[in-house]
N, C-alpha and C positions, 0 to 999 in steps of 0.2 A: 579527285573532284574537289578536295578540300581547299586547294589553292585558287579555284575559280571564283569570279565575282558571284555574289549571292543570287542575283537575278538570273545569271546564266545557269547556276546550279539548279534553280527551280525549273527552268525550261528543260534542262537535260533530264531531271527526275520525272517531269511530266511526260516527255517523249518516251523514256524508258518504261514507265508504267503502262502507257497506251500500247506500246509494242508488245510488252509481256501479256497484256490482256487479250490482244489479238491472237497470240499464240495459244493462250489457255482456251480460247473460244473455238479452236479448230475441232472438227468432229472426232478425231482420234485421240485428243489429249487425255480424255478420261482413262483410256487404256493404259497410259503411262503411270497411272496411280495405283494399278493393281500390284499387290505384293503380299507379303506374309501378314496374316492376321494374328495378333497376340492371343495366346490361349486364355488369358485371364487378366483381371485387374490386380495389381499388387497394393494399391492404395487408392482411396477416394477422398477428395478434399471435402470439408464441410462448407456449406453455403453460409456466409456470414450475415446475410441480410434477410430481414423478415419479409414474408409474403403477405398478401392481402386476401383473406378468405372470400370477401365479396367479389373481388376480381376473379378468383378461382371459380366461384359459382357462375359468373357470367361466361367464363371460358367453356365450362361444361355445356352451357346453353347455346354455345356457338357465337358469342359476342366477343369480338376482339377489339379492345379499346387501347390504343397507344397514341401518344402525342396529341391527345384531345380528339381523336377521330375514331369512330366506331364503325366496324364492318362485321357483317354476318358471314356464315359459312356458305352462302350461295355463290356459285362461281368458283374462281381460283382464289382460295384463301391466302395463297402465298404471294399473289401479285394482283390485288384488286385495283380497279381504276380509281384515280382521284385521291390517292393517299400520299402524304409527304414522305420524303426519304427517311425521316426518323421513324415513321410507322413501319416501313419495310425492314429497317435495321432491327427494330425491336422484335418484330415477328420472327425473323430468321435468326435472331440472337438467342431466343428461347429463355431469356431471363424470366419470363412469365411462368416457367415451371415452378418457381418458388410460391406463386399464388395457388397453384394446385396443391403443393405440399402443405401450405397453410390451411387449406380446406380439409385435406385428408380424406380417407375413405377409398373404397374400391372404385367408385365412379371417377374420382380424380385420377387414380392410378391408370385406369383404362383409357381415359382421355389423353393423358400424357403419352402412353404407349401408342395410341392410334395416331396422334399427330406426329410423333417422331417417326413412326413407320411410314406415314404418308410423305413426310419430307424426304426420307431416304429414297423412296420410289421415284419421286418427281424431280430430285436434284442430284442425280448421279453425275450429270455433266456440269461443267463450270458455267456459272451465270452470275450476273450482278443483280442485286447486292449480296446474294446468298453466299457466294464464295469470296467476297472481298475479305482481305486478311483480318481486319478488326472485327467484322461481323462473324467470320468463321471462328476466331479465337473466343469470342463471347459465347458462341454456341458450344464449342468444346468445353468451356468452363461450366456451362449450365448442364450439359449432359454428364460430365464427369462428377460434378458435385451432387447430382441427383440420381446417380447410377444405383446406389443401394436402395433409395426410396422407391424408384419406379421401374427399374430395369432388371435388377439382379434376380428377382423372383419370377421373371417372365419365362416363357418357353425357351428352350435351348436355341431354336432357330432364330427367334427374335433377338436374343442376346448376342448371338454371333453376327447378325446383321448390324446391330448397333456398334459393336466393337470393330467390325470390318469398315464401317463408314467412318468411324473415328480415325482409324489408321489411314484411310485414303485422304481424309481432310488434313491430317498431320503432314503427309507427304507433300501435299500442295502448299501448305503453310510454309514449310521449309524452303520451297522454291520462291514463293510469292512475297513474303513479308518484307524483305529488304528492297524489293522492286516497287512496291506500291504503298508502303506505309512511311509515315514521317511524323515526328513529334509525338503527341499523345497516343495516336493510333498505333505507333510502333510499340509502345509500352504495352498496350492491350494485346497486340499480337504476340509479344514475348511472354506475356502472362500465360496465354493459351498454350504456348509451346513448352514452357516450364512445367505447367500442371500436367501436360501429357507425358513428359519425361518422368514425372513422379508416379504416375498412375499405371502406365502400361508396361507390361513385362517385356524385357528386351530393349527398352528405349534407353539410350546411353548418352543423350545430348544435354543432360542437366547442366554440367559445368559450362558448356559453350553458351547455353541460354543465359546463365547467370552472369557470365562475362559480358555478354552483349547488353544485358540489363544494366550492369554497372556503368558501362560507357554512356548509355542513354541518361542515367541519373546524373552523371557528371555534366552532360550537355543541357539537361532540361530543368533540373531543380536548383533554384538559386540559393544563395547563402542565407537569406532570411526565410526560406521555406516556400517562397512563391514559385510559380511556374513561369518559364521564360516567355510564353505566349501572352502573359499578363491577363489571362482570362480566369476568373474565379471558377467557371464551369470546368475548364480543362484541369485546373488544380484539383477539383473534386474527383474527376474521372481517373486521373493518374493516381491520386492517393487511394482511391477505392481499389484499383488494380494492384497496387503495392501491398495493401493489406491482405488481399486474397492470396498473393504469392507468399507472403510471410506465414499466413495461417496454413497454407498447403505444405510448406517446408516443415513447419513445426509438427503438423499432423503426420508427416512421413518420417519423422525423427531425423530430419536433415538440419544441419546448422544454418541459421539465418545469417547471411553476410552482414558484417558491420555497416557497410555502405547503405544497404537497404534499410536497416533499422535507423541509421542516422537521418536518412531522407524522410522517413515517416515521422521521426521525432521533430523535425523542422516544419514539416508540412501541416501537421495536426493543428498547432497553434495558429498558423496562418489561415487555415480554413475558418477557424473561429473568429479571427480578426475581420474577415470579409462578410460576416453575417449581420443581418438586420435583427431587430427585436422580434420579428415573427419566425426567426430560425432559418429563413431563406437567404440566399446569396445576393449580394449587390449586383445590379444589372449593368456590368461593364464588359465590353469586348465579347459579346455573345452569351453572357450568362443571363439567367432569369427564368428558365424553365424547370429548375430543379425542385424536387419534392423536399420540403423542409424536414420531413421525417428521415429521409435518406441522408441528408446533410448532417443531421444530429447523430445518426447511427455511425456514419463514417468518422465524424469528429470524436465521438466517444471511444471508438476502437483505436484511433490514432493518438488521442490526447485525453486519457481518462480523467486527468486532474482538472480538466475544464478551463485551462488558462489560455487566453488569446495571446498572440504575439504582441510585443510592445510597439514595434514599428515595422514598416514594410518598405525600406529604402530601395532595395533591389527590385522588387516587383513594382514599386511606384504607386502605392496607395497610402492614404492617410485616413485614420479613424479618430474622430472626436466623439467621446461618449461621456455623458454625465446626466444623472437624474433620468428623466424619461427620454431624452433625445440621443439619437445616434446619427452621426454624420459620417459618410464615407465619401472620399474625394479622390479623383484620379489625378495624381500629381506626377505621373511619369510620361515619358515620350512613348510613342507607339513602338512596338517590338520591331527589331530588325529582321530582314528576311534571313532565312526562310520561315521564321516563326510568326510572321505577320498575317498568316492566312486567316481571313475573317476578322481582322482587327478593326476597331472603330476609331473615328476621328473625334474622340470625346475628351480630349485633354482638358483638365481643370473642371470637368463636370462633377456634380455631386448628387448624392441621394440622401434623403433625410427620413428617418422614422421616429415616431413617438410611441414608446413602448412597443406593442405588437403591431401597430398600425403604420403603414408606409404613407408618407405625406407627399414628398417630392421625389421623383424618380427619373430615370432615363426611359426611353421608349421600349427597351428590352431587346429581345432577340427573335427575329423572324425565323421560321423553319428554313432549312438550308435550301429547299427548292421553292420557296415562296418568292418567285422571281420579281414580282412587282414591288416587293418590300425590301429586298436584300440591300440595295444601294441606299434606300431611304433610311433604314434603321441604323446604318453605319455612319450616316452623315452627322456633322456637328449639330445641326438643327434638331436632331432627335435626342439631344442630350441637354441636361440642365446646366447650361453654361452660356457664355457670350459667343455670338456668331458675328463676324465682321465681314462687311462687304458681300453678304450672302454666299460666302465661301466656306469650305471645310478647313479646319485648323491644320489638318494634314491632307496631302493629296491622296484621294481614293482612286484606285485603279479597278478596272473591270476584272472579274475573277476573284475579288476579295482581298487584294493586296494593297499595301500602302506604297505610294510613289516616292520620288526623291525628296519632295518637300515634306519634312517631318517637323513637328513641334519639338523644339528643344526646351527643356523645363528646368526649373529650380524649385526647391521646397525647403522652408525653414519652420521650425516648430519651437514653441516656448510654453512653459506652464508656470503659473503663479498662484499658489494657494488654492489649487484645484481648478482654476480657470485655464483654458487652453487658447493659445493664439497660433494660427497657422497662416503663413505667407507663401504663396505659390506664384509662379509666372511661367509663361511660355512665349516663344517667338515664332509660332506657326504662321502668323500674319505679317511677319517682318517683310517677307517677299510674297506677293508683289504690293501689299497694301501699306507697308511701312509702319505697322502697328505692333506694339507689345501689350499683351494682356496680363495684368496682375490681379490676383484674387486673394483677399485677406478675410479670414474667418475667425471670429471670437466666440467661444462657448463658455457661458458662465458656469461656476462650480456647481450650482444647483440644477443645471441642465434645462432651465426654463427660459433662457434668453440666448438666442443665437444672432449674432450681428455679422453682416458681410459688407465688403466693399469690392466692387469690380472696377478696375482702373485701366483705362486705355490711353496709351501715350504714343505719339508719333505724328503721322500726317493728318491734316485736317480735311474735312469734307467727306469722310468715309462713313456710310451708314452702318449701324450695328443694332443688334437685338439681344437682350438678356432674357433667357427663357427659363421658366420653372415648369416642368411637366408634372402634372398631378397624377397620383395614383387613381385608377378608375373608381375606387370606393370613396374618394374625397369629394365633397361638394364645396364649391367656392362661390362667394358673393363679393363683388367689389363694393367698397365703401369710400367715403371721403373724396368724392370726385376722382376715384381711381388711384388714390394714394395709398390705399390699404385694401386688403382682401381677408375675409374670414374663411378659414379652411376647416371643414367639419368632417373628420373621419368617423366611421361607425362607432368607435370607442376611443377613449384617450383624450377627451376634452375638445375644446375649440381653440384653434391657433390663429393668431393674427399676423399676417405678413404685411409689413409697411415698407415703403420705398421713397427715395428722394425724388423720383420722377413718376409721371402717370403710368399706370398699368393698363393693359388690355387683357381681356379674357378671350382666348381663341380655342379652336378645336385641336385635339391631339389624339394620338392612339397609343395603346400600350399592349405589348405582347406578353402573354403568360404561358399557359399550357396549350391553348387551342391554336390551330394553324392560321386563323384569322385574328386580327387584333381587336381589342375592346376599345370602344370610344371613350375618350376622356377629355380633359381640358388642360390648357397650359396658360400660365400667366406670362405675358410678354411686355417688356419695357424697351421701347425703341428710342433711338437717338442718332445723332451724327457727330462725329469727332470734330472738335474745335482746334484752334491753334495751340491751346494748352492741353494738358492731360485732362481727360474726362473721368469723373468718378460717379458711379451709381452706388448709393448706400441703401442697404436694405436690412431689415431685422425681422426675426420670427420669434414670437413669444406666446406663451399660453395665456389665454384670456383669463382675467381675474387676478393676474399677477400685478403686484404694485411695483412700479418703476422707481 
């Protein structure tokens, strides 16, 4: 398949996955998973991540809160109506066992055992998403890493049922993961398989799992530590999986492969590079729903010295940071297939934070089954950049892919006595609009003055709009007949945005944790290209600063 065009590879992978899932859904398939049950565990990995005792208390009370959605234990707790796909994946992934562990006590232990036993009874047969390879692997990881805490002291019959279910799930994972996983989800599946090889007596596939992981690292982890999908979120999830594999190998007194450690060493500083002042990740290419506490924990495990990467030329992002301001800009072209699943047309977009407060953002990431928002949040207009001719800077296809028209980019950076100058461009509008977009950013050494220029050159008579989406916590007021706006975050002072052309204040939305977006505002500067190049100049500085 390697020699086939990327789009054809994607279609074949999709056909193969659907055919395999039809096979798995056959009534007799579960009988093929019957086999020898290991007598005991030979190792149990530690869970690296802290739980939340408050969430543990809610779980005991029968309240399941994932992806911003709460459901009780009335009805089918494994498939309640009206929940997003992320909720179902979290419920069936059992990562919430760590919340019960954080709470501690016999009631937490009994709740964990009851829910695991209930899952085993109701999910002996294959179903989605419960048996999807990445969800299954997450569940294996959770059960194995909490075996000593919740299951080892249980009754013999219960322990045997847990281990027998683990063995059945491993047999299915061996068959399914190469057929239905790709990219970051394949690394999650491999993690589950490697941990099972370390933990279960008689499992001998560790070397094969590590070889497959090595191949995926070569394909997915870039030279600068970024992820090939150009998504901060996928960088986080892959790095978290790799840290769990490393810890499990060390705990089982197995050698950690040099390729695994090298990937972690590159990815940790890159994760720090893509963080705002509040500790969360920048909202590019599907990121924005991550818990800052988890981001910090992953960064600390991977890069304990706390240093961010210097540049991200391969992943295609630029970071300007001085004083209170942090600017993160998308300076790269959209990822190539098959890595473009869910990619956004946000080339040259930026996000700006002042200390722990986000000021200017992109619209974030809608839940994967938020149908009415999926295309909208991937569009160029949902990003803080220039939109030309009411088109996307790269062609967006149904199903979450990028089409043949892709923005080709350049980026150059210079520093002078602490000040930073960044020049970027893309040609995503060269066809059919005949326009090239250039964006220049200058950040002063004290971090209190950011200046920008957006330059459009090419055909005349094409409408454009420069958009600055504001974080929902920021209040904005227009001043000086629309030539300036005061931006007031909850903390961090007042910031003035000035422009060389009149601004408008319009409605916008922003996705964070909840499945529905929060209302917010955007500042829009509209114009039409002329016979010469058009330049919109703008500046952001803290009020009270002397120019």
